[in-house]
CHARMM-style PDB file with segment names, atoms N, HN, CA, C and O in Angstrom:
ATOM      1  N   MET     1      -3.389   7.153   8.615  1.00  0.00      PROA
ATOM      2  CA  MET     1      -3.545   6.675   7.557  1.00  0.00      PROA
ATOM      3  C   MET     1      -2.517   5.140   7.812  1.00  0.00      PROA
ATOM      4  O   MET     1      -1.745   5.129   8.771  1.00  0.00      PROA
ATOM      5  N   TYR     2      -2.584   4.200   7.096  1.00  0.00      PROA
ATOM      6  HN  TYR     2      -3.210   4.209   6.317  1.00  0.00      PROA
ATOM      7  CA  TYR     2      -1.862   3.221   7.256  1.00  0.00      PROA
ATOM      8  C   TYR     2      -2.054   2.696   5.629  1.00  0.00      PROA
ATOM      9  O   TYR     2      -2.692   2.950   4.608  1.00  0.00      PROA
ATOM     10  N   PHE     3      -0.870   1.648   6.252  1.00  0.00      PROA
ATOM     11  HN  PHE     3      -0.352   1.442   7.081  1.00  0.00      PROA
ATOM     12  CA  PHE     3      -1.007   1.107   4.541  1.00  0.00      PROA
ATOM     13  C   PHE     3      -0.636  -0.386   4.609  1.00  0.00      PROA
ATOM     14  O   PHE     3       0.073  -0.759   5.544  1.00  0.00      PROA
ATOM     15  N   ARG     4      -0.969  -1.074   3.888  1.00  0.00      PROA
ATOM     16  HN  ARG     4      -1.545  -0.771   3.128  1.00  0.00      PROA
ATOM     17  CA  ARG     4      -1.549  -2.875   3.992  1.00  0.00      PROA
ATOM     18  C   ARG     4      -0.453  -3.338   2.598  1.00  0.00      PROA
ATOM     19  O   ARG     4       0.329  -2.449   2.261  1.00  0.00      PROA
ATOM     20  N   ILE     5      -0.406  -4.254   2.056  1.00  0.00      PROA
ATOM     21  HN  ILE     5      -1.041  -4.977   2.330  1.00  0.00      PROA
ATOM     22  CA  ILE     5       0.523  -5.360   1.427  1.00  0.00      PROA
ATOM     23  C   ILE     5      -0.371  -6.253   1.604  1.00  0.00      PROA
ATOM     24  O   ILE     5      -0.455  -6.777   2.715  1.00  0.00      PROA
ATOM     25  N   ARG     6      -1.319  -6.667   0.469  1.00  0.00      PROA
ATOM     26  HN  ARG     6      -1.251  -6.241  -0.433  1.00  0.00      PROA
ATOM     27  CA  ARG     6      -2.413  -7.577   0.234  1.00  0.00      PROA
ATOM     28  C   ARG     6      -1.617  -8.342  -0.743  1.00  0.00      PROA
ATOM     29  O   ARG     6      -0.658  -7.657  -1.101  1.00  0.00      PROA
ATOM     30  N   TYR     7      -1.659 -10.142  -1.629  1.00  0.00      PROA
ATOM     31  HN  TYR     7      -2.437 -10.698  -1.338  1.00  0.00      PROA
ATOM     32  CA  TYR     7      -2.049 -10.905  -2.494  1.00  0.00      PROA
ATOM     33  C   TYR     7      -3.201 -10.518  -2.685  1.00  0.00      PROA
ATOM     34  O   TYR     7      -4.114 -10.180  -1.932  1.00  0.00      PROA
ATOM     35  N   ASP     8      -3.088 -10.592  -3.742  1.00  0.00      PROA
ATOM     36  HN  ASP     8      -2.347 -10.866  -4.354  1.00  0.00      PROA
ATOM     37  CA  ASP     8      -4.858 -11.621  -4.959  1.00  0.00      PROA
ATOM     38  C   ASP     8      -4.295 -11.737  -6.407  1.00  0.00      PROA
ATOM     39  O   ASP     8      -3.202 -11.324  -6.793  1.00  0.00      PROA
ATOM     40  N   ALA     9      -5.082 -12.265  -7.005  1.00  0.00      PROA
ATOM     41  HN  ALA     9      -5.970 -12.600  -6.691  1.00  0.00      PROA
ATOM     42  CA  ALA     9      -5.633 -12.961  -7.989  1.00  0.00      PROA
ATOM     43  C   ALA     9      -4.162 -12.054  -9.289  1.00  0.00      PROA
ATOM     44  O   ALA     9      -3.187 -12.687  -9.695  1.00  0.00      PROA
ATOM     45  N   ASP    10      -4.417 -10.689  -9.624  1.00  0.00      PROA
ATOM     46  HN  ASP    10      -5.208 -10.175  -9.293  1.00  0.00      PROA
ATOM     47  CA  ASP    10      -3.553  -9.462  -9.681  1.00  0.00      PROA
ATOM     48  C   ASP    10      -1.999  -9.200  -9.336  1.00  0.00      PROA
ATOM     49  O   ASP    10      -1.415  -8.636 -10.261  1.00  0.00      PROA
ATOM     50  N   GLY    11      -1.062  -9.534  -8.014  1.00  0.00      PROA
ATOM     51  HN  GLY    11      -1.537  -9.992  -7.262  1.00  0.00      PROA
ATOM     52  CA  GLY    11      -0.249 -10.156  -7.791  1.00  0.00      PROA
ATOM     53  C   GLY    11      -0.483  -9.009  -6.341  1.00  0.00      PROA
ATOM     54  O   GLY    11      -1.561  -8.597  -5.914  1.00  0.00      PROA
ATOM     55  N   TYR    12       0.880  -8.707  -5.825  1.00  0.00      PROA
ATOM     56  HN  TYR    12       1.756  -9.042  -6.173  1.00  0.00      PROA
ATOM     57  CA  TYR    12       0.866  -7.675  -4.601  1.00  0.00      PROA
ATOM     58  C   TYR    12       0.446  -6.217  -4.986  1.00  0.00      PROA
ATOM     59  O   TYR    12       0.799  -5.482  -5.909  1.00  0.00      PROA
ATOM     60  N   ARG    13      -0.446  -6.059  -3.935  1.00  0.00      PROA
ATOM     61  HN  ARG    13      -0.733  -6.656  -3.185  1.00  0.00      PROA
ATOM     62  CA  ARG    13      -1.414  -5.028  -3.969  1.00  0.00      PROA
ATOM     63  C   ARG    13      -0.211  -3.887  -3.207  1.00  0.00      PROA
ATOM     64  O   ARG    13       0.995  -4.086  -3.065  1.00  0.00      PROA
ATOM     65  N   ALA    14      -0.651  -3.221  -2.983  1.00  0.00      PROA
ATOM     66  HN  ALA    14      -1.631  -3.058  -3.098  1.00  0.00      PROA
ATOM     67  CA  ALA    14       0.112  -1.416  -1.675  1.00  0.00      PROA
ATOM     68  C   ALA    14      -1.655  -1.263  -1.631  1.00  0.00      PROA
ATOM     69  O   ALA    14      -2.619  -1.084  -2.375  1.00  0.00      PROA
ATOM     70  N   LEU    15      -1.364  -1.435  -0.470  1.00  0.00      PROA
ATOM     71  HN  LEU    15      -0.581  -1.581   0.135  1.00  0.00      PROA
ATOM     72  CA  LEU    15      -3.285  -0.234  -0.121  1.00  0.00      PROA
ATOM     73  C   LEU    15      -3.614   0.702   1.043  1.00  0.00      PROA
ATOM     74  O   LEU    15      -3.421   0.161   2.132  1.00  0.00      PROA
ATOM     75  N   ALA    16      -4.232   2.450   1.131  1.00  0.00      PROA
ATOM     76  HN  ALA    16      -4.389   2.890   0.246  1.00  0.00      PROA
ATOM     77  CA  ALA    16      -4.042   2.610   2.004  1.00  0.00      PROA
ATOM     78  C   ALA    16      -5.418   2.959   2.682  1.00  0.00      PROA
ATOM     79  O   ALA    16      -6.421   3.217   2.016  1.00  0.00      PROA
ATOM     80  N   TYR    17      -5.380   2.946   4.532  1.00  0.00      PROA
ATOM     81  HN  TYR    17      -4.565   2.736   5.073  1.00  0.00      PROA
ATOM     82  CA  TYR    17      -6.488   3.165   4.499  1.00  0.00      PROA
ATOM     83  C   TYR    17      -6.229   4.522   5.076  1.00  0.00      PROA
ATOM     84  O   TYR    17      -5.181   4.971   5.540  1.00  0.00      PROA
ATOM     85  N   ALA    18      -7.856   5.294   4.900  1.00  0.00      PROA
ATOM     86  HN  ALA    18      -8.707   4.929   4.523  1.00  0.00      PROA
ATOM     87  CA  ALA    18      -7.574   6.283   6.476  1.00  0.00      PROA
ATOM     88  C   ALA    18      -7.866   5.798   8.149  1.00  0.00      PROA
ATOM     89  O   ALA    18      -8.279   4.673   8.432  1.00  0.00      PROA
ATOM     90  N   SER    19      -7.572   6.851   9.158  1.00  0.00      PROA
ATOM     91  HN  SER    19      -7.237   7.765   8.927  1.00  0.00      PROA
ATOM     92  CA  SER    19      -7.695   6.529   9.933  1.00  0.00      PROA
ATOM     93  C   SER    19      -9.304   5.764  10.539  1.00  0.00      PROA
ATOM     94  O   SER    19      -9.429   5.550  11.745  1.00  0.00      PROA
ATOM     95  N   ASN    20     -10.134   5.506   9.816  1.00  0.00      PROA
ATOM     96  HN  ASN    20     -10.033   5.680   8.837  1.00  0.00      PROA
ATOM     97  CA  ASN    20     -11.099   5.454  10.210  1.00  0.00      PROA
ATOM     98  C   ASN    20     -10.773   3.869   9.487  1.00  0.00      PROA
ATOM     99  O   ASN    20     -11.726   3.176   9.842  1.00  0.00      PROA
ATOM    100  N   HSD    21     -10.271   3.416   9.029  1.00  0.00      PROA
ATOM    101  HN  HSD    21      -9.497   3.979   8.740  1.00  0.00      PROA
ATOM    102  CA  HSD    21     -10.394   2.026   8.890  1.00  0.00      PROA
ATOM    103  C   HSD    21     -10.940   1.905   6.953  1.00  0.00      PROA
ATOM    104  O   HSD    21     -11.067   0.915   6.231  1.00  0.00      PROA
ATOM    105  N   GLN    22     -11.127   3.295   6.691  1.00  0.00      PROA
ATOM    106  HN  GLN    22     -11.024   4.098   7.277  1.00  0.00      PROA
ATOM    107  CA  GLN    22     -11.412   3.201   5.523  1.00  0.00      PROA
ATOM    108  C   GLN    22     -10.828   3.029   3.381  1.00  0.00      PROA
ATOM    109  O   GLN    22     -10.471   4.075   2.838  1.00  0.00      PROA
ATOM    110  N   LEU    23     -10.834   2.307   2.916  1.00  0.00      PROA
ATOM    111  HN  LEU    23     -11.124   1.457   3.357  1.00  0.00      PROA
ATOM    112  CA  LEU    23      -9.320   1.946   1.738  1.00  0.00      PROA
ATOM    113  C   LEU    23      -9.660   3.832   1.196  1.00  0.00      PROA
ATOM    114  O   LEU    23     -10.698   4.490   1.268  1.00  0.00      PROA
ATOM    115  N   ILE    24      -9.016   4.003   0.955  1.00  0.00      PROA
ATOM    116  HN  ILE    24      -8.173   3.468   0.896  1.00  0.00      PROA
ATOM    117  CA  ILE    24      -8.917   5.683   0.031  1.00  0.00      PROA
ATOM    118  C   ILE    24      -7.914   5.400  -0.894  1.00  0.00      PROA
ATOM    119  O   ILE    24      -8.239   6.033  -1.898  1.00  0.00      PROA
ATOM    120  N   TRP    25      -6.378   4.515  -1.224  1.00  0.00      PROA
ATOM    121  HN  TRP    25      -6.114   4.001  -0.408  1.00  0.00      PROA
ATOM    122  CA  TRP    25      -5.543   4.506  -2.470  1.00  0.00      PROA
ATOM    123  C   TRP    25      -5.468   2.799  -2.720  1.00  0.00      PROA
ATOM    124  O   TRP    25      -5.625   2.117  -1.707  1.00  0.00      PROA
ATOM    125  N   TRP    26      -5.285   2.233  -3.751  1.00  0.00      PROA
ATOM    126  HN  TRP    26      -5.158   2.787  -4.574  1.00  0.00      PROA
ATOM    127  CA  TRP    26      -4.833   0.704  -4.009  1.00  0.00      PROA
ATOM    128  C   TRP    26      -3.285   0.913  -5.615  1.00  0.00      PROA
ATOM    129  O   TRP    26      -3.606   1.363  -6.715  1.00  0.00      PROA
ATOM    130  N   THR    27      -2.595   0.706  -5.463  1.00  0.00      PROA
ATOM    131  HN  THR    27      -2.335   0.340  -4.569  1.00  0.00      PROA
ATOM    132  CA  THR    27      -2.311  -0.041  -6.938  1.00  0.00      PROA
ATOM    133  C   THR    27      -2.374  -1.368  -7.526  1.00  0.00      PROA
ATOM    134  O   THR    27      -2.604  -2.457  -7.001  1.00  0.00      PROA
ATOM    135  N   GLU    28      -2.111  -1.035  -8.775  1.00  0.00      PROA
ATOM    136  HN  GLU    28      -1.924  -0.150  -9.202  1.00  0.00      PROA
ATOM    137  CA  GLU    28      -1.977  -2.344 -10.039  1.00  0.00      PROA
ATOM    138  C   GLU    28      -0.902  -3.291  -8.929  1.00  0.00      PROA
ATOM    139  O   GLU    28       0.051  -2.982  -8.214  1.00  0.00      PROA
ATOM    140  N   GLY    29      -1.600  -4.527  -9.216  1.00  0.00      PROA
ATOM    141  HN  GLY    29      -2.374  -4.778  -9.797  1.00  0.00      PROA
ATOM    142  CA  GLY    29      -1.144  -5.634  -8.814  1.00  0.00      PROA
ATOM    143  C   GLY    29       0.975  -5.901  -9.497  1.00  0.00      PROA
ATOM    144  O   GLY    29       1.391  -6.305 -10.583  1.00  0.00      PROA
ATOM    145  N   TYR    30       1.700  -5.464  -8.302  1.00  0.00      PROA
ATOM    146  HN  TYR    30       1.362  -5.136  -7.420  1.00  0.00      PROA
ATOM    147  CA  TYR    30       2.752  -6.391  -9.188  1.00  0.00      PROA
ATOM    148  C   TYR    30       2.929  -7.772  -8.276  1.00  0.00      PROA
ATOM    149  O   TYR    30       2.272  -8.301  -7.380  1.00  0.00      PROA
ATOM    150  N   VAL    31       4.496  -8.153  -9.167  1.00  0.00      PROA
ATOM    151  HN  VAL    31       5.030  -7.723  -9.895  1.00  0.00      PROA
ATOM    152  CA  VAL    31       5.357  -9.443  -9.088  1.00  0.00      PROA
ATOM    153  C   VAL    31       6.014  -9.985  -7.583  1.00  0.00      PROA
ATOM    154  O   VAL    31       6.196 -10.942  -6.831  1.00  0.00      PROA
ATOM    155  N   SER    32       6.218  -8.395  -7.845  1.00  0.00      PROA
ATOM    156  HN  SER    32       6.070  -7.617  -8.457  1.00  0.00      PROA
ATOM    157  CA  SER    32       7.362  -8.791  -5.959  1.00  0.00      PROA
ATOM    158  C   SER    32       6.706  -7.926  -5.086  1.00  0.00      PROA
ATOM    159  O   SER    32       6.245  -6.850  -5.468  1.00  0.00      PROA
ATOM    160  N   LYS    33       6.599  -8.520  -3.381  1.00  0.00      PROA
ATOM    161  HN  LYS    33       6.974  -9.394  -3.071  1.00  0.00      PROA
ATOM    162  CA  LYS    33       6.201  -7.820  -2.750  1.00  0.00      PROA
ATOM    163  C   LYS    33       7.255  -6.236  -2.655  1.00  0.00      PROA
ATOM    164  O   LYS    33       6.800  -5.092  -2.628  1.00  0.00      PROA
ATOM    165  N   ALA    34       8.634  -6.607  -2.623  1.00  0.00      PROA
ATOM    166  HN  ALA    34       9.003  -7.536  -2.645  1.00  0.00      PROA
ATOM    167  CA  ALA    34       9.324  -5.447  -3.089  1.00  0.00      PROA
ATOM    168  C   ALA    34       8.849  -4.015  -3.915  1.00  0.00      PROA
ATOM    169  O   ALA    34       9.102  -2.844  -3.634  1.00  0.00      PROA
ATOM    170  N   ASP    35       8.191  -4.497  -4.855  1.00  0.00      PROA
ATOM    171  HN  ASP    35       7.985  -5.449  -5.083  1.00  0.00      PROA
ATOM    172  CA  ASP    35       7.370  -3.578  -5.720  1.00  0.00      PROA
ATOM    173  C   ASP    35       6.179  -3.388  -4.964  1.00  0.00      PROA
ATOM    174  O   ASP    35       5.911  -2.210  -5.196  1.00  0.00      PROA
ATOM    175  N   ALA    36       5.386  -3.788  -4.274  1.00  0.00      PROA
ATOM    176  HN  ALA    36       5.604  -4.746  -4.086  1.00  0.00      PROA
ATOM    177  CA  ALA    36       4.774  -2.781  -3.691  1.00  0.00      PROA
ATOM    178  C   ALA    36       5.419  -2.133  -2.408  1.00  0.00      PROA
ATOM    179  O   ALA    36       4.558  -1.496  -1.803  1.00  0.00      PROA
ATOM    180  N   ARG    37       6.119  -2.106  -2.059  1.00  0.00      PROA
ATOM    181  HN  ARG    37       6.819  -2.625  -2.550  1.00  0.00      PROA
ATOM    182  CA  ARG    37       7.117  -1.793  -0.993  1.00  0.00      PROA
ATOM    183  C   ARG    37       7.309  -0.279  -0.914  1.00  0.00      PROA
ATOM    184  O   ARG    37       7.448   0.585  -0.049  1.00  0.00      PROA
ATOM    185  N   ARG    38       7.224  -0.429  -2.812  1.00  0.00      PROA
ATOM    186  HN  ARG    38       7.111  -1.131  -3.515  1.00  0.00      PROA
ATOM    187  CA  ARG    38       8.424   0.608  -2.575  1.00  0.00      PROA
ATOM    188  C   ARG    38       6.969   1.481  -3.581  1.00  0.00      PROA
ATOM    189  O   ARG    38       7.291   2.616  -3.933  1.00  0.00      PROA
ATOM    190  N   ALA    39       5.826   1.138  -3.927  1.00  0.00      PROA
ATOM    191  HN  ALA    39       5.565   0.216  -3.642  1.00  0.00      PROA
ATOM    192  CA  ALA    39       5.231   2.187  -4.123  1.00  0.00      PROA
ATOM    193  C   ALA    39       4.187   2.670  -2.509  1.00  0.00      PROA
ATOM    194  O   ALA    39       3.227   3.440  -2.503  1.00  0.00      PROA
ATOM    195  N   ILE    40       4.750   1.961  -1.346  1.00  0.00      PROA
ATOM    196  HN  ILE    40       5.530   1.335  -1.351  1.00  0.00      PROA
ATOM    197  CA  ILE    40       4.232   3.155  -0.655  1.00  0.00      PROA
ATOM    198  C   ILE    40       5.067   3.161   0.087  1.00  0.00      PROA
ATOM    199  O   ILE    40       4.588   3.201   1.220  1.00  0.00      PROA
ATOM    200  N   ASP    41       6.854   3.130   0.100  1.00  0.00      PROA
ATOM    201  HN  ASP    41       7.244   3.098  -0.820  1.00  0.00      PROA
ATOM    202  CA  ASP    41       7.944   3.625   0.280  1.00  0.00      PROA
ATOM    203  C   ASP    41       7.517   5.290  -0.309  1.00  0.00      PROA
ATOM    204  O   ASP    41       7.360   6.228   0.471  1.00  0.00      PROA
ATOM    205  N   LEU    42       7.360   5.425  -1.980  1.00  0.00      PROA
ATOM    206  HN  LEU    42       7.488   4.662  -2.615  1.00  0.00      PROA
ATOM    207  CA  LEU    42       7.068   6.803  -2.695  1.00  0.00      PROA
ATOM    208  C   LEU    42       5.895   7.790  -2.097  1.00  0.00      PROA
ATOM    209  O   LEU    42       5.889   8.969  -1.744  1.00  0.00      PROA
ATOM    210  N   ILE    43       4.756   6.591  -2.161  1.00  0.00      PROA
ATOM    211  HN  ILE    43       4.761   5.633  -2.448  1.00  0.00      PROA
ATOM    212  CA  ILE    43       3.920   8.114  -1.545  1.00  0.00      PROA
ATOM    213  C   ILE    43       4.307   8.381  -0.059  1.00  0.00      PROA
ATOM    214  O   ILE    43       4.499   9.581   0.143  1.00  0.00      PROA
ATOM    215  N   LYS    44       4.445   7.726   0.843  1.00  0.00      PROA
ATOM    216  HN  LYS    44       4.290   6.752   0.679  1.00  0.00      PROA
ATOM    217  CA  LYS    44       5.156   8.094   2.491  1.00  0.00      PROA
ATOM    218  C   LYS    44       6.344   9.142   1.940  1.00  0.00      PROA
ATOM    219  O   LYS    44       6.295  10.285   2.396  1.00  0.00      PROA
ATOM    220  N   ARG    45       7.343   8.841   1.045  1.00  0.00      PROA
ATOM    221  HN  ARG    45       7.383   7.913   0.674  1.00  0.00      PROA
ATOM    222  CA  ARG    45       7.676  10.371   0.818  1.00  0.00      PROA
ATOM    223  C   ARG    45       7.753  11.220   0.433  1.00  0.00      PROA
ATOM    224  O   ARG    45       8.474  12.134   0.835  1.00  0.00      PROA
ATOM    225  N   GLU    46       6.571  11.228  -1.088  1.00  0.00      PROA
ATOM    226  HN  GLU    46       5.986  10.485  -1.415  1.00  0.00      PROA
ATOM    227  CA  GLU    46       5.977  12.616  -1.596  1.00  0.00      PROA
ATOM    228  C   GLU    46       4.803  13.169  -1.008  1.00  0.00      PROA
ATOM    229  O   GLU    46       4.337  14.286  -1.231  1.00  0.00      PROA
ATOM    230  N   GLY    47       4.189  11.944   0.070  1.00  0.00      PROA
ATOM    231  HN  GLY    47       4.568  11.036   0.251  1.00  0.00      PROA
ATOM    232  CA  GLY    47       2.949  12.275   0.747  1.00  0.00      PROA
ATOM    233  C   GLY    47       3.185  12.121   2.290  1.00  0.00      PROA
ATOM    234  O   GLY    47       4.289  11.869   2.772  1.00  0.00      PROA
ATOM    235  N   PRO    48       1.771  12.340   3.182  1.00  0.00      PROA
ATOM    236  CA  PRO    48       2.183  11.392   4.655  1.00  0.00      PROA
ATOM    237  C   PRO    48       2.647  10.484   5.021  1.00  0.00      PROA
ATOM    238  O   PRO    48       3.153   9.498   4.485  1.00  0.00      PROA
ATOM    239  N   GLY    49       2.434  10.888   6.276  1.00  0.00      PROA
ATOM    240  HN  GLY    49       2.023  11.689   6.712  1.00  0.00      PROA
ATOM    241  CA  GLY    49       3.465   9.120   6.207  1.00  0.00      PROA
ATOM    242  C   GLY    49       2.294   7.927   6.929  1.00  0.00      PROA
ATOM    243  O   GLY    49       1.090   8.160   6.828  1.00  0.00      PROA
ATOM    244  N   GLY    50       2.655   7.012   7.448  1.00  0.00      PROA
ATOM    245  HN  GLY    50       3.634   6.823   7.530  1.00  0.00      PROA
ATOM    246  CA  GLY    50       1.756   6.448   8.329  1.00  0.00      PROA
ATOM    247  C   GLY    50       2.604   4.686   8.295  1.00  0.00      PROA
ATOM    248  O   GLY    50       3.626   4.398   7.673  1.00  0.00      PROA
ATOM    249  N   ASP    51       1.748   3.749   9.189  1.00  0.00      PROA
ATOM    250  HN  ASP    51       0.918   3.983   9.694  1.00  0.00      PROA
ATOM    251  CA  ASP    51       2.311   2.371   8.970  1.00  0.00      PROA
ATOM    252  C   ASP    51       1.708   1.583   8.171  1.00  0.00      PROA
ATOM    253  O   ASP    51       0.653   1.725   7.551  1.00  0.00      PROA
ATOM    254  N   VAL    52       2.906   0.207   8.253  1.00  0.00      PROA
ATOM    255  HN  VAL    52       3.762   0.092   8.756  1.00  0.00      PROA
ATOM    256  CA  VAL    52       2.546  -0.633   7.321  1.00  0.00      PROA
ATOM    257  C   VAL    52       2.168  -1.556   8.032  1.00  0.00      PROA
ATOM    258  O   VAL    52       2.878  -1.759   9.017  1.00  0.00      PROA
ATOM    259  N   HSD    53       0.841  -2.543   7.832  1.00  0.00      PROA
ATOM    260  HN  HSD    53       0.264  -2.378   7.032  1.00  0.00      PROA
ATOM    261  CA  HSD    53       0.191  -3.714   8.616  1.00  0.00      PROA
ATOM    262  C   HSD    53       0.266  -4.663   7.620  1.00  0.00      PROA
ATOM    263  O   HSD    53      -0.394  -4.428   6.608  1.00  0.00      PROA
ATOM    264  N   GLN    54       1.035  -5.876   7.671  1.00  0.00      PROA
ATOM    265  HN  GLN    54       1.571  -6.067   8.493  1.00  0.00      PROA
ATOM    266  CA  GLN    54       1.379  -6.608   6.469  1.00  0.00      PROA
ATOM    267  C   GLN    54       0.326  -7.891   7.588  1.00  0.00      PROA
ATOM    268  OT1 GLN    54       0.110  -9.033   7.180  1.00  0.00      PROA
TER     269      GLN     54
END
């Protein structure tokens, strides 16, 4: 599993991908990149770990 932060029309989104590169999870759009990073940190703390690709 790995994570990515992407900017789109709704703001910054945190996305989680499986090891086969399939998108499995995403967040709402956040105003700041730091908020998207906090969402990833929460998932990493409460669930399985993974790398962050930016």
